[in-house]
C-alpha positions in Angstrom: -5.8 35.9 -3.0 -5.6 38.9 -5.3 -3.0 41.0 -6.6 -2.8 44.3 -5.0 -0.5 47.8 -6.5 0.5 50.7 -3.5 0.8 54.1 -5.7 2.9 56.6 -3.6 5.1 59.3 -2.7 8.1 58.7 -1.6 9.3 61.8 0.1 5.7 61.6 3.1 4.0 58.0 2.1 6.8 55.4 2.3 5.7 54.5 5.8 2.2 53.9 5.3 2.9 52.6 1.8 5.2 50.1 3.9 2.8 49.3 6.7 0.0 48.7 4.0 1.7 46.1 2.7 3.1 44.3 5.0 -0.1 44.4 6.7 -1.7 43.0 3.3 0.9 40.7 2.4 0.0 39.2 5.8 -3.4 37.9 5.3 -2.2 36.4 1.6 -2.5 39.2 -0.4 0.1 39.8 -3.1 1.5 43.5 -3.2 3.2 45.1 -5.7 5.5 48.3 -4.7 8.1 50.0 -6.1 11.0 49.2 -4.6 10.1 45.9 -3.1 9.1 44.5 -6.6 11.6 46.2 -9.0 14.9 44.7 -8.4 18.2 47.2 -9.6 19.0 48.1 -13.5 15.1 47.0 -14.7 13.2 49.4 -17.1 11.2 51.3 -14.7 8.1 52.0 -16.3 8.2 48.4 -18.6 7.7 47.4 -15.0 5.4 49.4 -13.5 3.1 48.4 -16.8 3.3 45.0 -16.2 2.6 45.3 -12.3 -0.6 47.4 -12.8 -1.8 44.9 -15.7 -1.4 42.1 -13.8 -3.0 44.0 -10.4 -6.7 44.0 -9.5 -7.0 47.1 -7.8 -4.2 50.5 -7.2 -4.6 51.3 -3.8 -3.0 55.3 -4.7 -1.9 56.6 -1.3 -3.1 60.4 -1.6 -0.6 63.2 0.3 0.6 66.7 -0.5 3.8 65.1 -2.4 1.6 62.2 -4.4 -0.6 65.3 -5.8 2.6 67.2 -7.4 4.4 63.4 -8.3 4.1 63.1 -12.4 4.5 59.0 -11.4 1.4 59.2 -9.0 -0.5 60.6 -11.6 0.9 58.5 -14.6 0.2 55.2 -12.1 -3.1 55.9 -12.1 -3.8 56.9 -15.6 -2.8 53.5 -16.8 -5.0 51.8 -14.0 -7.4 53.9 -15.3 -6.9 52.8 -19.0 -6.3 48.9 -17.8 -9.8 49.2 -16.2 -8.3 48.0 -12.8 -9.7 49.1 -9.4 -9.4 52.4 -8.0 -9.3 53.0 -4.1 -8.0 56.5 -3.0 -6.7 56.6 0.7 -5.7 59.9 2.6 -3.6 59.8 4.7 -4.7 61.6 8.0 -6.1 65.4 6.3 -4.4 65.7 3.2 -6.4 67.2 0.8 -8.1 65.1 -2.0 -6.0 65.0 -5.4 -8.8 66.4 -8.0 -8.5 63.6 -10.3 -9.4 61.2 -7.7 -12.8 63.2 -6.8 -15.0 60.9 -8.6 -13.4 58.0 -6.5 -14.5 56.6 -3.2 -11.3 57.4 -0.5 -10.7 56.2 2.3 -8.6 57.9 5.1 -5.5 56.6 7.4 -5.4 58.9 10.6 -2.2 57.8 13.2 -1.1 55.1 10.9 -3.8 52.4 11.7 -4.2 50.5 8.3 -7.0 48.4 9.8 -9.9 49.8 8.1 -7.9 50.4 4.7 -7.3 46.5 4.8 -10.7 45.6 5.3 -12.2 47.5 2.6 -9.1 46.2 0.2 -10.1 42.6 1.5 -13.7 43.2 0.6 -13.3 44.5 -2.8 -11.1 41.9 -3.5 -13.5 39.2 -2.3 -16.4 40.9 -4.3 -14.4 41.3 -7.9 -13.4 37.5 -7.5 -17.3 36.8 -7.5 -18.0 39.2 -10.0 -15.1 36.7 -12.0 -16.6 34.3 -11.5 -20.1 35.1 -12.6 -18.4 36.2 -15.9 -16.2 33.6 -16.2 -20.1 30.9 -15.5 -22.0 32.8 -17.4 -19.2 32.9 -20.7 -19.6 29.4 -20.1 -23.0 28.6 -20.4 -23.2 31.3 -24.1 -20.5 28.9 -25.0 -22.8 25.5 -24.6 -25.7 27.4 -26.1 -23.8 28.1 -28.9 -22.2 24.6 -29.1 -25.8 23.6 -28.6 -27.5 25.6 -31.9 -24.6 25.0 -34.3 -24.9 21.6 -33.2 -28.6 21.2 -34.2 -27.8 23.3 -37.2 -25.6 21.2 -38.6 -27.6 18.2 -38.1 -30.3 19.7 -39.8 -28.3 20.4 -42.6 -26.6 17.1 -43.1 -29.8 14.8 -42.4 -30.7 12.5 -45.6 -34.5 13.7 -47.1 -36.8 11.6 -45.3 -38.6 8.9 -47.8 -41.8 7.5 -47.7 -42.3 3.9 -46.8 -44.2 2.4 -49.7 -45.7 -1.2 -48.6 -45.5 -4.3 -51.1 -48.8 -6.6 -51.8 -48.4 -10.0 -53.6 -51.2 -11.8 -54.8 -51.7 -15.0 -54.1 -53.3 -17.4 -56.8 -56.5 -17.2 -55.6 -56.8 -13.9 -54.1 -57.7 -10.8 -56.1 -56.6 -7.3 -54.8 -59.1 -4.6 -54.9 -58.2 -1.4 -54.2 -60.2 0.8 -52.1 -61.2 4.3 -53.0 -59.1 6.3 -49.8 -61.0 8.5 -48.4 -59.6 12.1 -46.5 -60.9 12.4 -42.9 -62.4 15.9 -42.5 -61.3 18.3 -39.9 -63.1 20.7 -38.4 -61.3 23.4 -36.7 -61.9 24.0 -33.2 -62.4 27.5 -32.3 -59.6 29.5 -30.9 -59.8 32.3 -28.1 -57.4 34.6 -29.2 -56.0 36.8 -26.2 -56.1 40.8 -25.5 -52.8 42.2 -24.2 -53.5 45.7 -22.8 -51.2 48.0 -24.6 -47.9 49.0 -22.7 -46.0 51.8 -21.5 -42.3 51.9 -23.2 -40.1 54.8 -21.3 -36.6 53.8 -22.8 -33.7 57.0 -22.3 -32.1 55.8 -25.9 -35.0 56.7 -27.5 -35.8 60.0 -26.2 -33.8 62.7 -28.2 -31.8 65.7 -26.9 -33.6 65.5 -24.6 -37.5 66.0 -25.7 -38.7 65.3 -21.8 -42.7 65.7 -21.1 -43.4 67.0 -18.0 -40.4 66.1 -15.3 -39.1 62.4 -15.3 -39.1 61.0 -11.7 -37.0 58.8 -10.1 -39.4 57.7 -7.7 -43.4 58.2 -7.7 -44.9 56.1 -4.5 -44.8 52.9 -2.4 -45.8 51.3 -5.4 -42.9 51.4 -7.6 -41.7 48.0 -7.6 -38.0 48.7 -9.2 -36.9 51.6 -10.4 -38.7 52.9 -13.8 -37.3 52.5 -17.1 -36.2 55.8 -17.7 -33.4 55.4 -15.2 -31.2 52.6 -14.6 -28.9 50.9 -12.0 -25.6 51.0 -12.4 -23.8 50.1 -9.2 -24.8 48.7 -5.7 -28.5 48.7 -4.3 -30.7 51.5 -4.1 -34.3 50.6 -1.4 -36.9 52.5 -1.3 -37.9 53.3 2.5 -40.0 55.2 4.6 -39.5 58.8 5.5 -42.9 60.0 7.8 -45.0 58.5 5.3 -42.9 59.7 2.0 -41.2 57.4 -0.1 -38.2 57.9 -0.4 -34.9 56.5 -2.1 -31.8 55.2 -0.1 -28.4 53.9 -1.7 -27.3 50.6 0.8 -23.7 49.1 -0.5 -20.8 50.8 -0.1 -20.8 52.5 -3.6 -23.7 53.2 -5.3 -24.6 54.4 -9.1 -27.8 55.5 -10.9 -28.0 56.9 -14.4 -30.0 58.3 -17.2 -30.0 59.5 -20.4 -28.0 59.3 -22.9 -24.7 61.3 -24.9 -27.2 63.1 -27.7 -29.2 64.6 -24.0 -27.9 68.4 -23.9 -29.6 71.5 -22.1 -31.4 69.9 -18.8 -32.1 70.3 -15.2 -31.8 68.1 -12.5 -33.2 68.5 -8.7 -33.7 66.3 -6.2 -33.3 66.9 -1.8 -31.1 64.9 0.0 -30.8 64.5 4.0 -27.5 63.8 5.1 -27.8 60.8 8.0 -24.7 61.0 9.9 -21.4 62.6 8.3 -18.8 61.0 9.8 -19.6 57.5 7.5 -21.1 59.7 4.2 -18.8 61.5 2.8 -19.8 62.6 -0.4 -22.3 62.8 -2.8 -21.5 63.2 -6.4 -23.6 64.4 -10.1 -22.1 63.7 -13.2 -23.5 65.1 -16.0 -22.2 65.3 -19.9 -20.8 61.4 -19.3 -20.0 60.1 -22.6 -20.5 56.9 -23.8 -16.9 55.5 -22.4 -17.4 57.2 -19.1 -14.2 58.8 -19.2 -15.3 62.1 -20.2 -17.6 63.9 -17.7 -18.3 66.8 -15.3 -18.7 66.5 -11.8 -20.1 68.2 -8.8 -19.5 67.2 -5.9 -21.2 67.6 -2.5 -17.8 66.9 0.0 -19.2 66.4 3.5 -15.8 65.9 5.1 -14.7 69.3 4.4 -17.7 70.9 3.8 -17.3 72.5 0.1 -19.2 71.8 -3.3 -17.3 71.4 -6.0 -16.9 71.5 -9.6 -14.5 69.5 -11.8 -13.7 68.8 -15.8 -12.6 64.6 -16.2 -11.3 63.9 -19.7 -8.7 61.7 -20.9 -6.2 63.8 -20.1 -6.5 64.1 -16.6 -9.1 66.0 -14.0 -9.6 69.9 -13.5 -10.5 71.3 -10.2 -13.0 74.0 -12.0 -14.1 75.6 -8.9 -15.7 75.5 -5.3 -17.4 77.0 -2.9 -18.1 76.3 1.3 -21.4 74.9 2.8 -21.7 73.8 6.0 -24.4 70.9 5.2 -26.3 69.6 8.5 -27.1 66.3 9.9 -31.0 65.3 9.9 -31.8 68.4 7.6 -33.5 68.3 3.8 -31.4 70.4 1.2 -33.4 71.4 -2.2 -30.3 71.3 -4.8 -30.6 72.3 -8.0 -28.2 71.6 -11.2 -28.8 73.1 -14.4 -26.6 72.2 -17.3 -27.1 74.5 -20.3 -24.9 74.7 -23.2 -21.4 75.1 -21.9 -22.7 76.4 -18.3 -23.0 74.5 -15.2 -24.9 76.0 -12.4 -25.4 74.9 -8.3 -28.2 75.9 -6.3 -29.1 74.8 -3.1 -32.3 75.6 -1.5 -32.7 78.1 -3.8 -29.6 80.0 -3.6 -27.0 80.1 -6.0 -23.8 78.7 -4.8 -21.1 77.9 -7.8 -21.1 78.0 -12.0 -18.4 77.9 -14.4 -18.5 78.0 -18.1 -17.3 75.6 -19.7 -14.5 76.4 -22.7 -13.5 73.2 -24.0 -15.5 70.6 -22.4 -18.9 68.8 -24.7 -22.0 70.0 -24.0 -23.9 66.8 -24.5 -23.8 63.3 -22.4 -25.6 61.1 -19.8 -26.5 62.2 -16.0 -25.3 59.9 -12.7 -26.4 60.3 -9.3 -23.1 58.8 -6.8 -23.4 57.9 -3.7 -20.9 56.1 -1.5 -22.0 54.0 1.7 -25.5 54.4 2.8 -26.2 57.3 5.1 -28.1 60.0 3.2 -31.7 60.1 1.4 -32.9 60.8 -1.8 -36.1 62.6 -2.7 -37.8 64.3 -5.3 -35.2 63.2 -8.0 -36.4 64.8 -11.5 -34.8 65.9 -15.1 -36.6 68.6 -16.8 -35.6 70.4 -20.4 -33.8 73.6 -20.2 -34.7 75.4 -23.5 -31.7 75.7 -26.0 -28.9 78.4 -25.5 
């Protein structure tokens, strides 16, 4: 089964941490928890690092005290650097820590841990499947390398081919006569030449900084068999559904990410429409701009349907910073027109034609790719496009 690390503040999260650890152990998982796993007299941070290196997923219990805890943030930072799966869990109605905004969060109400246990178990099964697939692919690659190496060595070490020579022994009465050799004439057969129509190639990496000839749409019609080449599905599953005869996108996995552009992109505008289908099941939609190659530096625009907020946050290697937020009540089954402008050091969010929030970034890079992220699958997207803004 899986290895799980629980990060929490003892002041107000110990009871929930104990209950969650017991429930996870009851179904066969190994749980690392400081008071139960680290013996007295052992160097604390070293044990934390060892526990995080061996873990599959870290659960961060988000409480008022954990938001202020340096140890909880340190454990989060180590887990992120180690490339571990991060699962924030809000206790009752606690406000989510700013550095956890990019991650899908779950909630424990009244001490009921069953939903979190289910989600952790499902996440671990998914990670185990991904690990198995990676091992199989690695084995296939190794096998191919061995076969290729064998063929190359065999070709290099094989002796050169020697033509066989026929020996004729004349008898007393026979005279050997050498006949003139005849070289057969080979008539070439006509060869049909296949003509292949040119195909349009659109790759985000070939676009400069950026040169956009017209809007780049995520979907145009039902004939699109998959996401156009200028966009790429990074995580999850996006399907095309009909909304009053109009083709729209719906993400259907627990976490879904579509990415566009590269680190050279700047001064662009993202437009899209979305409809919230179920507020109780769809918690957030995020739009990331200025995403670096290693995805550790970015600016996040969060549409929070639980707290009815629009937030802008900056994330880099040193942590996360909430730059600003604005109140906005999103209603179910209504389409909203969203426009996000990423111009030089300004990030501006417009909803239904009205500016809702904007921030000037003093120390953030103005370059980077774009990601559209959605948790769960109770939201629809339409007319997702990127267009260029004039250089500032």
